N, C-alpha and C positions, 0 to 999 in steps of 0.2 A: 503494499500501499503506499500509498506516497502521504508526503506532508509536508502543508506547509503555512510559513508565516500567512501575519494573517498579510504585511505588507509584500509578500512574493505574491500571494492572492491577487492580490490588486491590480499585483505589475500580471500575475498571469492573464486578467480579463482586460485588461487592457491590448494583449495582443494576436488574442483573440481580435480582437473589431478591429484589429488592425487590418490581422491578416482576412478575414471575411471579404473581404475586396476582392482578394485573388486568387480565390475560387472559380475553381472552372468545370469542375464535374456532377454532376448529382449527387451524388454517392460522397464526392468529396463537402458540399455542404451540409449533407443528411451528418458524416460524424463532426464534423465541423461544431453543430449547431446541438448536437451530443454534448459532447465536451463542456460548448459554453451552456448549456445548460445548470451542466456538474458542477462549474466554479460555480454561479452564480447560485443555486439554490445551497451550495457546504457558503458563499458567504451572508444571504438571509439567516444561513441555521447561530453559524456565525455574532452575524450582528440582533440575535433575539438573544443566546445566553448571558457574552456579553458585551455586549454594548458592538460589538470593532466595528468600525466604517462611519462612525457617530464621533459629532463635536464635543459630544462628553467623555470619550473615552483618551480622542488627542491628547483632551485637555490630561484628561489625569493622564494617563501612559508622561506626559511633557511634566510631574511633577513628582512624579516619582523619580524622573531622570533626572531632575535638578534637582528634585532630597539627595537622592547619590552621591550629586558630582559635591555635595556638601553644601546646600547651597543652604 
């Protein structure tokens, strides 16, 4: 099983959106749609469970990083 952190998953979503226009064969479109759906479902799951990809989560992460730096 592949495991991605939140930022890697966000990057994968971006890559999938950029490659969609390069697909030529219908089977490529089907696989692309399947992968994109799985990525988006995982992102939705993380958003519900941890607040990932929300402004609140970004602020919490920044505050944690500042504390770790001794600020």
